[in-house]
C-alpha positions as CSV (number, residue, x, y, z in Angstrom):
1,M,13.9,-16.3,35.8
2,T,15.3,-16.1,31.9
3,T,15.5,-18.6,28.6
4,A,18.4,-18.3,25.9
5,S,15.6,-17.3,23.5
6,Y,13.0,-14.8,25.8
7,T,15.2,-11.8,28.0
8,P,13.1,-9.7,30.0
9,R,13.9,-6.0,28.6
10,D,13.1,-7.7,24.8
11,P,9.9,-9.3,25.3
12,M,9.7,-10.0,21.1
13,S,12.7,-12.3,21.0
14,K,10.3,-14.8,21.5
15,Y,8.4,-14.1,18.2
16,W,11.8,-13.7,16.3
17,W,11.0,-16.5,14.1
18,V,7.6,-14.2,12.8
19,Y,9.5,-11.2,11.6
20,L,12.2,-14.2,9.8
21,L,8.8,-15.7,7.8
22,Q,7.6,-12.0,7.4
23,G,10.8,-10.6,6.0
24,V,11.4,-14.5,3.7
25,A,7.5,-13.2,2.3
26,T,8.7,-10.1,1.5
27,L,11.8,-10.6,-0.3
28,I,9.5,-13.5,-2.6
29,L,7.0,-10.7,-3.5
30,G,9.4,-8.1,-4.1
31,G,11.5,-10.7,-6.5
32,F,8.4,-11.2,-7.9
33,L,7.3,-8.2,-9.1
34,L,11.0,-7.0,-9.9
35,F,10.9,-10.6,-12.7
36,K,7.3,-11.2,-13.0
37,P,5.1,-7.6,-12.8
38,G,2.2,-8.8,-14.7
39,P,1.4,-11.7,-13.1
40,T,2.3,-10.5,-10.0
41,L,0.4,-7.2,-9.5
42,A,-2.8,-9.7,-11.0
43,F,-2.8,-12.3,-8.1
44,M,-1.9,-9.2,-5.7
45,A,-5.8,-7.5,-7.3
46,T,-7.4,-10.8,-6.6
47,L,-6.1,-10.6,-3.0
48,L,-7.4,-7.4,-2.4
49,G,-10.6,-8.6,-5.0
50,I,-11.3,-11.4,-2.0
51,Y,-10.3,-8.9,1.5
52,W,-12.9,-6.2,-0.6
53,L,-15.8,-9.4,-0.7
54,F,-15.1,-11.0,2.7
55,S,-14.7,-7.9,4.0
56,G,-18.4,-6.7,2.3
57,L,-19.8,-9.8,3.5
58,F,-19.0,-9.9,7.0
59,S,-20.2,-5.6,6.8
60,I,-23.8,-6.8,6.0
61,I,-23.7,-9.9,8.9
62,S,-22.3,-7.3,11.4
63,I,-25.8,-5.4,10.5
64,F,-27.6,-8.7,12.3
65,V,-25.2,-10.1,14.8
66,G,-23.2,-6.5,15.2
67,D,-22.7,-3.5,17.0
68,R,-26.3,-1.5,16.8
69,D,-24.4,1.6,17.5
70,R,-23.9,2.4,13.4
71,H,-26.4,2.7,11.5
72,W,-27.9,-0.6,9.3
73,A,-28.3,1.4,6.0
74,W,-24.7,2.2,6.4
75,M,-23.3,-1.2,6.8
76,L,-26.0,-2.6,4.0
77,A,-24.0,0.5,1.5
78,I,-20.5,-0.4,2.5
79,G,-20.8,-4.2,2.3
80,I,-22.7,-4.2,-0.9
81,L,-20.1,-1.8,-2.4
82,G,-17.3,-4.6,-0.9
83,I,-19.0,-7.2,-3.0
84,L,-19.6,-5.5,-6.2
85,A,-15.6,-4.7,-6.4
86,G,-14.4,-7.8,-5.1
87,L,-16.4,-10.0,-7.1
88,L,-15.1,-7.6,-10.8
89,V,-11.7,-7.8,-9.0
90,I,-12.1,-11.2,-9.1
91,A,-13.1,-11.8,-12.3
92,N,-10.5,-9.3,-14.4
93,P,-7.3,-8.9,-11.8
94,Y,-5.1,-8.1,-15.2
95,L,-7.4,-4.8,-15.9
96,T,-7.5,-3.9,-12.1
97,A,-3.9,-4.3,-12.1
98,I,-3.4,-1.5,-14.6
99,L,-6.3,0.6,-13.4
100,A,-5.3,0.8,-10.1
101,P,-2.2,2.6,-10.8
102,T,-3.3,4.3,-13.2
103,I,-6.0,5.9,-11.4
104,L,-3.5,6.4,-8.0
105,A,-1.2,8.2,-10.5
106,I,-3.6,11.2,-12.3
107,I,-4.9,11.2,-8.4
108,V,-1.0,12.1,-7.3
109,G,-0.2,14.2,-10.4
110,I,-4.0,15.9,-8.8
111,L,-2.4,16.4,-5.5
112,G,1.6,16.9,-6.8
113,I,-0.1,20.6,-8.8
114,V,-2.2,21.8,-6.2
115,M,0.7,21.1,-3.4
116,G,3.3,22.7,-6.3
117,A,0.9,26.1,-6.4
118,V,0.7,26.4,-2.5
119,G,4.6,26.0,-2.4
120,L,4.9,29.1,-5.2
121,V,2.2,30.9,-2.8
122,H,4.4,30.3,0.0
123,A,7.9,31.2,-1.7
124,F,6.6,34.4,-2.8
125,R,4.9,34.9,0.5
126,G,8.3,35.2,2.2
127,A,9.0,31.1,2.8
128,G,12.2,31.1,0.7
129,W,13.3,30.3,-2.9
130,S,13.4,26.9,-1.7
131,Q,9.6,26.7,-1.2
132,G,9.1,27.9,-4.6
133,V,11.8,25.5,-6.1
134,W,10.1,22.0,-4.5
135,G,6.7,24.3,-5.6
136,L,7.5,23.7,-9.4
137,I,9.3,20.7,-8.9
138,S,6.0,19.2,-7.5
139,I,4.2,21.1,-10.1
140,V,6.1,19.1,-13.5
141,L,5.9,15.7,-12.1
142,G,2.0,16.2,-10.9
143,L,1.9,17.3,-14.7
144,V,3.6,14.5,-16.0
145,L,1.6,11.8,-13.9
146,L,-1.5,13.8,-14.8
147,F,-0.9,13.2,-18.8
148,N,0.6,10.1,-18.6
149,P,-0.7,8.2,-16.3
150,L,0.7,4.7,-17.6
151,I,4.1,6.0,-16.4
152,A,3.7,5.0,-12.5
153,L,2.3,1.8,-14.5
154,Q,5.6,1.7,-15.6
155,I,7.4,2.2,-12.5
156,L,5.1,0.6,-9.5
157,P,6.1,-3.0,-10.0
158,W,9.6,-1.6,-9.9
159,V,9.9,0.3,-7.0
160,L,7.6,-2.3,-5.4
161,G,10.0,-4.7,-5.8
162,I,13.3,-2.4,-4.9
163,C,11.0,-2.1,-1.3
164,G,10.2,-5.5,-1.1
165,I,13.7,-6.6,-1.5
166,I,15.1,-3.7,1.1
167,G,12.3,-4.6,3.8
168,G,11.8,-8.2,3.7
169,A,16.5,-7.7,3.9
170,V,15.3,-5.8,7.0
171,L,13.3,-7.4,9.0
172,I,15.2,-10.6,8.3
173,V,18.3,-9.0,9.7
174,I,15.6,-7.6,12.8
175,S,14.7,-11.1,13.1
176,F,18.2,-12.2,13.8
177,R,18.9,-9.3,16.1
178,I,16.1,-10.3,18.4
179,R,16.8,-13.4,18.5
180,S,20.0,-13.1,20.4
181,P,20.4,-11.9,23.8
């Protein structure tokens, strides 16, 4: 026996509205990132801080009520770090919104340089000229990020906003496709 909103071949059709809500929320967040990037990044940083705070608390609680296979000292250390990081981020959301992308840009810059060097080594060992070209591009982009990490801070809201708008629109389309049999 089947209904109009649920077919045996597509069990997700019953939950089409979850995709719709997620798509609308992602679309709205993407729009806020494009038109109000500072406050939106601070809001997202605050949510991250709240998550870390509760995660830290639950790690400490799990020492007493959780799985005995984990060593309590590690759970305590993880819990304390989570609580401290959460409180720090909640107290300074704008600073976190600036520092997190900057630190990420430095890490990605270093990785880009290393991966580019590996690409060049492979090119010189006979992997082809395309490996060398991509290696050089990776090194140049890595150096740009490493010596000017604030570029990532300027670009991140745009990239996230555009991805949010596209991703939200795709989720909305998927929700209506799942809904109709």
